[in-house]
N, C-alpha and C positions, 0 to 999 in steps of 0.2 A: 018105434019111431024115435023116441027120446034117446035110446041107446045109440041109434045110428047117428044122430046129431052130435052126441058127445064124442063118439069115435071120430067123426069127420073133423071136428075141431080139436082133437087130441086132448080133450078135457079128462083129467084123472083126479080122483079124490078118494079118501078113505070113507067107508060107508057112513061113519058117524059124523063126518064133516061135509056131507053132500050139500046141505042147505047153505052152510057157510061159504063154501067155494062158489056155488052157483050164484049166490047173491052178491058176493064181493067182486067177482070177475068183471061184470059190466062196469062197475065203478072204477076198477083199476084200468080197464081198457080206455075208458073216457079220460082218466088222468093221464094215461100215456099219450093220447092224441093231443091233449092240451100241452103236454111237455114238448111234443114234436113241433107243434105250432109255435111255441115260445122259441125253440131252437131256430126255426125258420126265420122268425122276426129278428132274432139277434144275429143271424148270419152264421150260425154254428153248423158246420158241415160234417164234422167227425163225431164218432160215438163218444159220449161222456161216460167215464168209468170211475166208480168209487171203490175203494179197497177198505176192508174191515179185517183187523187182526187183533188177536190177544197177545199179551206181551208180559214178560217178567225177566228183568236183568238180561237184556239182549244187546248189550253195548258192542259186542263183537260182530254179530250178524247184521245188526240194524243198519249200518252204513251201506251194506250191500243191498239190503231190501229197498231203501230209499233211492239209491242210485239207479237200480234196475227198474223199479216200477215207476219212477218219475218220468220215464220215457213215454208212458201211455196212461197213467192214472192221474185223474184231475184232482182228487181229494182223498186223503187218508183219514180213517177213523181208527185210532189205536186205543184199545181197551187195556190199560196197564194195571197190573196186579200189585201196585205199590213197589215198583222196582227200587232197589237201594244201591244200584251202581250209578253210572253216568248216563243211563238211558234217557232220563228226563232232559238232560242238557242237549242231547242230540235232537230229541223230538221238538223241543221248544225253539230250535233254530229255524224251523221250517214253517212258513205261513200257511201252507196247504195241508197242515195236519191238525186234526182235532183230537185231543187227548182226553180220555175219560177214565177215571179210576174205578176199580172195583176191589172189594176187600174179601179175602177168604181166611182171615186170621193167620196169615203167613203160611197157608197150606196150598198145595197144588190140588185142585178139585175139578175133575173132568166134567162133573154135572153142572157146575157153574159155567164153565166154558161152553158146554152144550147149549145152555139157555141163552147165552150171549149170541152165539153164532146163529141160533134159530130165530132171533128177533131183531137185532140191531140194524140189519140191512134194509128193513122196511122203511126207514127214514129217507132212503134214496128215491123212493117213488115220487115222480114229478120233478126229479132233479138229476137223474142219471139214466143212461140206457142200459148199463150193465153194472153188476156188482161182483166183486171178488171177495170171498170169505176164506181166510187162511190162518195158519199158524205162521210164526215169523220165519221159519226156515223153508217155506214152500214158495216156489216160483213158477207161476203159470207161464208157459213158453210156446210161442209160435213165431216163426221167422218174420211174419208180416201180420201181427195180431190185429192192429187197427183195421187194416183192409179186410182181414178175415171176418171181424165182427161186423163191419159195415155191410158186407155182402150176405151175411148169414140170415136165414129165416128161422133158425132154431131158437128155442127159449132157454135152454141150458145145455151144458156140455159135460161130457165124461172124457177127460183127457187120459192119455196113457201115463202111468205112474212109474217113476224111476227114483232109486236111491243113488244120489251122486256121491262120489268118493274121491278123496285125495289124501296123500300122506303128509302134506304141508299146508298149513292154513294160508288162504289166499291173501293177496295184497288188497287193501281197502280202497286204493285209488283207482281201481279198474273194475269193470263189470265182472261179477262172479261167473257169468256165463261165458266170458272170454277166457277164464282161467281154469275152471273146472268143468270139463266137457264129457267126462267119463262117469259111468255108473252102471247099475244093474237094473233090469226090469223088476218092478215091485208092484204087483196088483193092488196091494193095500193102500198105495198112494194114488190110485186112480180116483181121486176124490172129486165130487161134484162141487167145485168151488166157484164156478163162473156161470152166472145166469141173469136173465132179464127180471128185474124186481116187479115189473107190472104184470107179467104173465104167470109168475109163480106166486101163489097165495101163501103157501107154507112150504119150507124146504125140508123140515123134519129130519135134521141130522141126528144120528146116533152119537153117543159119547165118542170123542175123538174125530168125529165127522168122516170116518172111513166109509160109512154107509149113510144114504139119504133116501127119503121117500117123498119126493116133491109132489105137491098137489097144485093143480091149475091147468094151464095149457102146456102140455108136456111134449115138446118136440126135441128129441135128443140129438145133439150134434157130436159126431165122432170124426176126427181127422187124424191121419198118420202124423201130421205136423204139430198137433196140439198135445203138449206134454205138461205134466206137473212134476217139476224137479224138486226133490226133497234134499236140501243141502244141510244134512245133519252130520255126515261122516267126514268132517273137515280136519283130519289129523287126529291121532290117538289122544293127544293132550287135550284138545278141545272137546272131544267126545267124552272123555273121562270126567272133565270138569263139569260138563252139563249133567251127566248122569248122577254124579255125587251130589250136586246141588238139588236136583229134583228128587233124588232119593230121600234127602233129609226133609223135604217138604210134602211128601206124599200123604194125602189125607186118609183118615180112617175110612171115609166113604169110598175112596178109590180102592183101597185094599179089600174092603168088603165086597165091592162090585167087580173086583179083578180088572180095574182100569189102570193103565199106566204101569203095569207090573214089569215092563221092560227096564224100568229104572232100578229094579231090585236085583238084576242079574249080577253075578259075581264079576269082579273086575277082569279076571283072566278070560272069562267067556267073552266079554266085550272086546278085549284086545284081539283074541283069536278071530272073532267075527270081522273085525276091521281088516285083518290080514286076508281073510277069505274074500271080502269085498274087493280089495285092491288087486288080488290075483285074478279075479273073474270079471272085472269091470271091462266094459266095451264103450266105444265112443257113442254118445247119445245125441249130441248136437254138433253141428259143423263149426 
């Protein structure tokens, strides 16, 4: 009988977390109802969306991130790994951004990123309908995202993943999705970055967030129009600069756990891959 109830409500949990999930869910659902009541009193009729991202020296891609997501994100929470370029100047110009610093002794450490992504979004409970948890070069895309979320009865989504590619770095005064529309299907970027913080108790990302094992009320949404666009391959010069910078910061923990080893590829391999991407790219968005 209990199993039937759990299946009917799409409740999923890891065996060792059964008590935690079943005890927290009623509290979170009550919090969600109070949040919806507050929205009604304030006359808020659209979904409220919060975005969480980790960041280090993203002065080139950051203007595109803010310009794009500002169309439907109400507040940004940026976890900055002590950038030493002009990233801070851009972030501090925007009133709807909360910047929080985290320190890794100057190293790129996927395990630290994993912990951040698995926990920080919980502060949006009672404040937002949806959260987006991304890296700086990831853009969740739907031609009518707010309407899509408004109508959805799902609790989290698995978008189709694409590696976007161009041979020339785009102009920062225009939406990146209006300039770079071609890419290649890439299943590893079908990351579960969009979900309801009241219905998901734990998201349980693996390092890199390419895999997740969410616990809570699990109703998966899949739509042909919902895509996660990975804007990493924005010209050879940009790609090589990023790889060399991250290669120099790769932590011993990453190397021991074989995380982020794409940054240790030889330069010629990276350049050849870019050419292959450009030759095989197809139109991904209209």
